[in-house]
N, C-alpha and C positions, 0 to 999 in steps of 0.2 A: 609245724603246720597247725593252724588254728581252726581250720574249717573242714575237717574230714567228712562231715556229714553232707557236704555239697558235691562230693565226687562219687563216681560210680566205681565198682570194682575194676572194670577194664581201664578206666583212667588212672586209678591208683597203681594198678599192676604195671602199666607202662612207665610211670614215674619210678617205681621201685626197680624195675628191670634195668632202667637207665642210670640207676643209683643217684637219682635226683630227690629221692625221698627215702628216708630210713624207716624200716619196719619198726624200730624201737620208738622213733618219734611219732609214728602213726598210732602205734598201740598206746602210748602214753597219752595221746590226745583223746583217744576213745575212752580210756580209763578215767580221765578227767571229766569227760562228758557224763559218763555213768555216775560218777561221784556227785555231780551237780544235779542231775535230773532224775536219777532212778529212785531216790527216797520218796518221791511223790508218784512215780509211775509203777513201781513194784514189778518190773519186768524180770529182774534177776532174783533167782533163789540163792545163788552163790556167785560172788565175783572172784575170779581166779587171777588176781592181779599179779602175784609172784610168778605163777606158771606162764602167764601171758608174756611178761617181760623176758623170762628165760627163753621162751620160744622165739620171741622177736629178736633177741640177741644172737640166737643161733641162726635164724633165718638171714640176718644182716651179715653174719660171717660167711655163711654159704654163698650168698650172692656176691659178696666182695671177692671171694675166691673163684668166681666164675661158675658156681654151681646153681644156676637158677632153675627151679623145678617147674615153673609155669605160673598161670595167672592168679593162683591163690597163694603163692609164696609170699609170706609177710603180711597177709591180709587178715585182719581181726574179725572173727566170727563168733557166734554164741550158739549154744546147743540146748535143746529142750531137755529138761531134767527128768527125762524118761530113758535117756540113753546112757548106758553105763560109762563111767569115767573113773579110772583107777587113781586119779590125782585130785578128785573132788567128790563130795557126796552125790548120790543119786537117790532122790527122795520120792520121785514120782507124785509129788503133790500130797504126800501122806506123812503124818507123824510116825506111822509104823516103821518108816525108813529114815528118820532124821539122821541116824548114825551110820547109815549104810554107805560104805566106801568099797566098791567092788575091787577085786584084785585083777581085773582085766577090763578092757575097753569094749564098747560096741564096735562092730566092724566099721560103721560109718565114721566114728571118731578116729579110728586107725587110719582110715583112708584120707581124712582131712589132714592128719599129721603127716602122712606120706606126701601130700600135696603142698605141704609147707605152711598150712594155715595156722593162725594163731587163735587160741581158745581164750576168750574173755571171760567165760563163765557158763553157768547153767541157768536156764530160764524157767520161771514159774508156769504152772499149768493147773488145770482142774485135777481133782483127786483121780489118780490112775486113768486120766485122759477121758473121762466121761464128760458130763455137762455141768457138774457143780463142784465147788471148792470145799475142801474140809474146813470147818469153822476155825480151826487153829492156824490155817495157812494163809499167806498173803494173797490178795486178789490184784492182779494187774489192772491198770487204769488206762482207758482209751485216751490217747493223746489229742484226739480231735475234739472230744467232749467228755469230761470225767463222769458225767451223769449217765453215760450210755455204755452199753455192753462192749467188751473188748474181744468178743468171740470165744469160742471154745474149740478144742482144749488147749491147743498151742497159743494161748493167749499172750504168754510172755514173749514168744517168738514174734507174734504179730506187732506187739506194742514196741519191742526193742528195734524191730526193723523200721517201723514208721517214725519213731522218735530218733533214729540214727544213733542208736546205742550199740550198734555193731554193723559191719558192712552188709551182712546177710545172716540169716539164722537157719537152724534146722528144726523142723517140726514133724509131727506124725499125724496120720489121717486115717480114722476107722469109719467115720460117718460124717466127715466135713471138717475135720479138725486142722487141716491146713487152709482150706477154702474159707471157712468162717472167719478165722482171724485175719486172713488176707482181705476179706471184704470189709469187716468191721474197721480195720485200721488203714485201708486204702493202700495196699501194697500188692505185690505179685506173689503168687504161690503156685508151685507145681506139685500135683499129686501124680507121681509117675505110675506107669503100668504096674500092676501087682507083681512083686518079685524083682522089679528093675533095680531097686535099692534094698540091700540087705537089712533084715529085721533082727539079726543076731545080736544078742545082749542088749535088747530094748525091752522094757517092761511091756508085756502084751496086754492089750485090752480085749480084743477078739482076734485071735491069731490069723484066721482065715480072711480077715477084712483089713488088717493093719497095713498101712503104707508109710514110708518115710520119705520126705522131700524138702526142698528148700523154700524159704520166703526171702524176698529181696525187693529192692526198690526199682528194679527194672527187669524186663524179660531177659535181657542179655546177662545180667548179673545172676539171675536164677539159673540160666543155662550153664554158666561157668561152674556154679556149685554142683548142679546135677551131674555135670560130666566128671567131677572128682569123686562123687560118692556112689555112682552107678556101677554096676557089674556083678557078674555071677559070684556067689559065695557059697561054697559047699557046706558051710556051717548053718545055712538057713535052708530048711527043707522046701520052702516055697520060692527059692531064688530062681530067677529066670536065666536060663542058659542060652543067652543071645549076645552077640557082640554089641558093644556100646558105641553108637555113632558119635561124630563130632556134632554136638547139638548146636553149635554156633555157625556151622558151615553154610546154612541156608539163610542166615539172618537177613541179608540184604537182597535176596532173590525176589523176583516178582511173585506175587500171589495170584497172578492171572491164571484163570482156569481151575483154581481150587474151589470146591463146592462146599458152601456153608448151609448146613441144614437147620431149619427152624420148625419146631412143632408148635403152632399157635395154641393148641389145646393144652399142652404140657406147660407152656409159658404163661398161661392165662392167669394163674393165681399169684400175681405179683402186685406190689405196691405201684400206683400209677407212675411214680418217678422212675421206678426200675423199668417199667414197660416202655416208657418214652426213651430212656437211655439205651435200651436194647435195640429199639428201632433205629437210633442214630448209629449205633455200632454196626448194624447190618448195612446201612447206607454208606458208611465210611468204607467198609470192606468191599462193597460192591464197586464204589468208586475207584478203589485200588486195583480192580480187575477181577475180584472174586465173583463167583456165581452164587447167588442167594436163592434157595429153593425151599419149598415146604416139604417136610417129611413127617412121618408118624412114628413115634416111639411109645405108643399106647401099650401099656403093660409093664413098663419099667417101674411104675409106682409100686408094684408088688415087693420090690426091693426095699422101699421105704417102709411099707407096712410090716415087713418081717424083720426089719433091722434090729429092733429092740429085743426081740425074742432070741435072734442068733447071737447078738452081742452078749446078752445076759447069760446064756448057757455056756458060751466059751469063756466068759469072764469068771463064771462060778467054778469051772474046771481049773483056771489058772490060779485062783485064790483059795483052793481047797485046803492048803496048809494053814491058812490064817482065818478062814471064814467057814463056819460060825464060831470057831474057837476064840477068836479076838474080835468079835462083832462090835463090841463097845468102843473099839479104837477106830472104827470106820466112820466117816461122815454120813449124813442122812441120804444124800444123793446116791452115792456109790453103794451104800448098804441096801438101798431099795432095789438097785439093779441086781445084786447078788441074791437077794431074797426072791426076786422074780425068776432068776435063773434056776434056783433050787425048786421052785414051785411048778415048773413046766413038765408036762408029760411027754411021752415018746411021740405022740401025734403032733404036738405043737412044735417039737424040735425037728421032726421030719418035714413039716410044712416050711419051716424056716430054711432048711438046707436045700430042699428041692426047688425053692424059688430062684436059687442062683442060676441054673442053666436056662430057665425061662427068661429071666432078665437079660442074660448075655445073648440069647438067641434073638430077641427083639432088636437089640443094638446091632448085632452082626448083620441082620437083614437091612437095617436102616443105613449102615455104612456101605452098602452096595451102591447107594445113590449119592453119598456125601463123603467129604473128607474130614469134616468137623462139625459137631452139633453146637449151636449157640444157645445158651440158656443162662440164667442168673446163678452167681455163686450163692447169693442170699436173696430171699424174695423181696426184701425191703431194706431200708437203712438199718444200721444197728439199733435194736430196741433200747428203751430206757432201762435203767437198773430197777426201776419199779415194775416194769413189765417182765423182766427176766433177772430176778435177784440171784446172787451168787450160790445160795443154797436151795434153789427151787427144785422140788421133787415133782417130776412130771408123771402123770398116770400113763401106763404103757400104751393105752389106746390113743393118747394125744401125740405121741412121738412121731408117727409116720408122716403127719402133715408138716411137722417142723423140719424133717430132714428129706423132704420131697425132692429137693434139687441137689442133694449130696449122696445119700445112702445108695441110690441105685448104682452109682459108678464105683462104690466099694464092692457091692455084690458082683458086678461084672468085671472089676479089675481094669477098666479102661483108664487111660491117662487123662488128666484134666489140667487146664491152665486157668488160673483166676488173675484178673487185672483190673485196675481202676477204670471206670467208665463215666465218671462224673460224680456229682454231689446232689443230695436232696435239697429241697428249698430251705432246710434248716442247717445246711452245711455239713452233712454227714456223708461219708463215702458210699459210693455204689460200686458194684463189681460185676463184671461179666465173667462167664465160664465157658471155656471151649473144651469140648470132649472129643478125644481122638480114637483111632483104632489102637488095638494092642501094639505096643512097640513104637508108636509113631509120635512120640514127644516132640521130635523135630518139626513135625508139621504144625503143631500147636505153637511151638516157639517161633516158627516163621510167621505165622498169622499174627500172633501177639505182638511180635516186634514191629510188624508192618503197621498195625493199628497204633501202637505207641508213637511211631515216627509221624503219624498223621494227626495226632492229638498231643495235648500236654498234661493230661490228667495225672500221670505218674510223677510229674515234676512238682506237683503241689505238695506242700509240707504243712504239718500242723504247727501252729504258732507256739513255740516253747522258749521260755526264757529261763536261763540258768539262775 
């Protein structure tokens, strides 16, 4: 098979189940594509070719014997290099962990193995999942335009998905790190409800804000991956004790009667191209039967304003064994975060933590009138690397405005779905964000899939020649 990048997971799964496509052939095709394209895209920190081929051979044998596990059986995926893997290094974007090979997997990795998925490798990210890269580590390249930002922190996940260097990928999100790479690279990303997917054996950035979720090239593909990795995990103290629904069940159901809320004030601070695209999204959803209405989410900005303080103090706790003792081994961006965390007094920490229930209360009230909030994943097209260089240290007071459309939903824990909604006049991706009630990823998936079927933005691909 020479064109795996043209097929969705659901299409590939059907071929594999019917034994019309070999997992070994499919995996080899992806490994060839990685070898051809990744030297200039830097999506991968580690390519696990031998492991992938072993897993593919095992999957092929199981399917041949009639033991088909489901839609990820024999499907090649890749994992953010923040999740522990016992058969490959887990570096977290830092030279401190270049030789770190854990003796156990993250729960998410184990669940993908149970589903029969193939691990192509580990994906590059910003240092410890903040906003900047360690100067000694590779920087992923946006496949739409190499002079523009690839998103943070799951940048390798976004680039690998957009460039079809994996069928789908796993990312993490503490203040936008699934949504920003999804937006910058023109792919789908789901940040599930806090606790829906286990964080066990994943490097923490800010433990109370961290989420794990999929990036994919369609809403259905993302739903398939989410279904495999979601579920209660007693090893994660924040894990959600709730049954996992069939996220694909309502894919083709009508969205008539679903209420889409828009806060014009909240959405006002966007690039004109994003504003126009959001208007078109609302019109499309309305034409499909949804009700579009104005709501107010005034007050959730406090989550953005307090995000840096909360992240800094939690990160400082997590890195207590190596910072400041090994401060010289950290890059400038993450070092500045840890220094800020150490500088905060009790009052500042209290303000950050007490913002959480207020942000959640605002959203809970708004969700009495709507089923999903529509806003952007990113306020504009991905910025140029001159505007947002890989090692840019941001002053704490500037961060709130940058994470305005992301951090509030980490504070509240609400699920979000990001999806392509068009392109800027210069050909860069634009992305919508749907925010749902706690536990209602399925509603976002239903809405996102309906929008996809009415448009073709998710079918557009960057021009990449091997």
